[in-house]
C-alpha positions in Angstrom: -29.5 22.8 10.1 -27.2 21.6 7.3 -28.8 22.8 4.1 -30.7 25.7 5.5 -27.6 27.6 6.4 -26.3 27.2 2.9 -29.5 28.6 1.4 -29.5 31.5 3.9 -25.9 32.4 2.9 -26.7 32.1 -0.8 -29.8 34.3 -0.3 -27.7 37.0 1.4 -25.1 36.8 -1.4 -27.6 37.1 -4.2 -29.4 40.0 -2.5 -26.1 41.8 -1.8 -25.0 41.3 -5.4 -28.3 42.6 -6.9 -28.3 45.6 -4.6 -24.7 46.3 -5.3 -25.2 46.2 -9.1 -28.3 48.4 -8.9 -26.4 51.0 -6.8 -23.4 50.9 -9.2 -25.7 51.5 -12.2 -27.2 54.5 -10.5 -23.7 55.9 -9.8 -23.6 55.4 -6.1 -20.5 53.3 -5.8 -19.8 54.2 -2.2 -23.2 53.0 -1.0 -22.7 49.8 -3.1 -19.5 49.2 -1.3 -21.1 49.6 2.1 -24.0 47.3 1.1 -21.5 44.6 0.0 -19.6 45.0 3.2 -22.7 44.7 5.3 -23.7 41.5 3.4 -20.2 40.1 4.2 -20.6 41.0 7.8 -24.0 39.3 8.0 -22.6 36.1 6.5 -19.5 36.2 8.9 -21.8 36.6 11.9 -23.8 33.6 10.7 -20.6 31.5 10.3 -19.3 32.7 13.7 -22.6 31.5 15.3 -22.0 28.1 13.7 -18.5 27.9 14.9 -19.6 28.7 18.4 -22.1 25.9 18.2 -19.4 23.5 16.9 -17.1 24.4 19.9 -20.0 23.8 22.3 -20.7 20.4 20.7 -17.0 19.4 20.9 -16.8 20.6 24.5 -19.8 18.6 25.5 -18.6 15.6 23.6 -15.3 15.4 25.4 -16.8 16.5 28.8 -14.8 19.7 29.3 
């Protein structure tokens, strides 16, 4: 679970950057902004899932 999440976040970042650049080159800056924002939201949801797992682990560790 350690390295895989880094690769997933990197893949989303690269894909978002490529799509954003292609859309900017075609003159669709608004859609490029929305695609970048959606990539950011996807990564934030992935990180929030990891934080939830961390809190569950800490809770189980201390017996709360």
